[in-house]
N, C-alpha and C positions, 0 to 999 in steps of 0.2 A: 792415935796421937792427937792431943789437943792443938788448937791453933797457936802459933808462936809469932810474936811481934818483934821485929828487929829495927832498931833506930839507925837510920843512915847518918853516919858522921859527915861533917862538912867536907872533910878530905876524901870521902869515899870509903868503901869497905877495905879492910886489910885482906891480903891474899888468903889467909886461913878462913876468914869469914866467907869469902867468895867460894872457897872450896866446899864449905859446909852447905851453902845455898845450892850450888851446882849439884852436889851429891843428892840433896833432897829432890831436886828437879829430875834427876836421872832415875829416882825411885818412883816417879809419877806424881810428885807433889804439884799442887796448883798454888800460884804465887800472886799476891797483889803487890805492885811496885810502882814507884813514881817514874814518869817519863818527862820529856821536855815540854809536854803540853798538859796532860791530865794523868790520873792514875790508870794503870793498865792491869789487866787480869791475864795471867799467862801460865803456860806449861810448855813442855817440850813438844814440838810438832811431830817428833818421831814416835810419840807414845799415844796410842789410840785412847787409852784409859783417861789420860789427862785431857785430851781433846773433847771426849764425850762429856766429861765432868764440867768443862767450861760451857759447853752448849747448855747443859742442864742448869748450871748456876745462873746464867744470864736469862734463861727462858728464850733462847735464840732458836729460830726455826732451822731445822736441818736443811742443808742445801744453800744456806746463806754463808758464804765463806768467811773465814777469819783472817785478819792481816798478821804479818810477822815482822819481827826485827831480827837483824843478822849482826854478827860481830864485825864483818868487813866484806869487801867486794868478793874476795875469794870464796867465802861461804855462800854468797848468793849464786855465784857461778856453779857451785857444786849442785845446786837444785834446779837451775834454769837451763832451758834448751836454746842454744845458739842466739844469745841476745844480739840485738842490732847495734849498729854504730851509735844510734841515738841514745841507747841505753848507757853505753860507756861514757858518752859525753855528759849526760845528765848526772850519772853516778859520780863521776870524777869532780864535777863542779858543785853539786848540792849535798853530797854525802860527806861526812855524817851530817844529818839534818832532817827536818820534817817534810821530806818528799818521799811519798810512797809510790813505787813503780809496779805496775801490773805486767807480769811476764808469763811466758809459757813454761811450764814445769817439765823437767825430764820425766820420762815414764817411770812410774813406781818410786819416785823420789820422796813422795809424801803419802800419808794415809788418804784413801779415796775420799773420805768425808771432808777433807780440807781443800780440795780443788774447786776453783770457780769454773764457770762455763768454758769448755774447750781446754780443760786441764791447765788452768791458769792459777797464779798465786800473786798476792800483793805483799811487797816487802820494802823495808827501809833500813838504813844503818843509822842508829840513834846517836846524837851528839854526846850523850853521857858516857864518859870513859869507863866508869865502874860497870855500867850495864853492858857495854860491848865486851868487857873482859869476862863478865859472868856468862854471857852467851858463848864466848870462845871456850871457856872451861867446860861448859855443859855439852858442847859438841853438836848442837842442833839449833835450827831456827827456834826462836821463842815466840809463842803466840803473843800478840800485842793488841788485844781487843780492849775497849774501854771498860773500866771496872764499874759497871752500872748494870741495871736491869735493861733488857732489850727494849728499845723504844724510848728510854729515858735519857736526859742529857748527861754528858760526861761529867765527872767529878774531879775537882782540884783539891778538895779537903780530905785529909786522911780520916778525920773523925766521921765524916759522912760515908766514906767508903767502908770504914770499920762497922758502922751501924748496919750495913747491908750484908757484909761478907765476914765479919769478925769471927763467927763461930762456924763458918762454912768452908773455909779454905785452910790449907796447911800452914802457909807462911804469909805474913804481911810485913812489908817494909815501910816504915814510917819515915818519909822524907819531908814532913811538914807540907805546907801548901805548895802545889806545883804552879808553874807560870800560867796555866789555863790559856785563855784566849781562843784561838782557832785550832782545830786539829790539823794533822798533816794534810798537805795537798796530795791528791791521788791522780796520777797520769797513767793511762793505759797505753802500753807499747806493743800490744799484740796484733794491731791492724797495720795497714799500710801507712797510715798517718797517726801520730800521737793524739790522744783524746783526753782532755781533763775531765775526770769523773767527779771530782770534788775539789773546789777551790778552798784552801785553808791557809795555813801559816805563811806559805810562799805564794804570792799572787801568780795566777796563771800567766799574766802579761810578762812577768819576770822570766818565767820558764820559756815562753815563746821568744822573747827578746834574746835570750841567751842562745837558743837554737837557730834562729833565723835572721837576726839583725846584726850579726858580727861581720 
């Protein structure tokens, strides 16, 4: 089936449109979609075929884990193993939003290729309501790696993304230019103390101030 481009309305997709996209994702389709920062490249985390295709499309090294977006806190808890109190505090304050948290995954909750060191995974709940609803309807974490070639900068322009992936993925959502700026901030919660792995849209100082200066 040839690639299909869907234009994102200002009001977001209708329920029937989300049903169509989620159905394609459950069939193993790979999707280009706008996020609160840049364009993302995604497929359902539960489908190994979609995962492998994304690694191939990006030219990404095997063993370099991919991040995810979830519909809500409940979905994250379905995949994670005994999150700490710090997790709940950060999730309740910064989600939905551009804060990615690294957690330990439940055993066998994801395909082996998706785990980071020590069976970990990185996830956030995005602020875009239509995207959260799409993930909910799809019933699985959605891969949310940047829609670019590995090692290249992330892209905020749909035309630039289309130039790379237009004839190589199943679905592309044209949301116009995305906000760009910095990517999500990544905080690792798998050790005794939280560690900022990447400072992005949310300053690390803001995260630490919330946790320790109240």
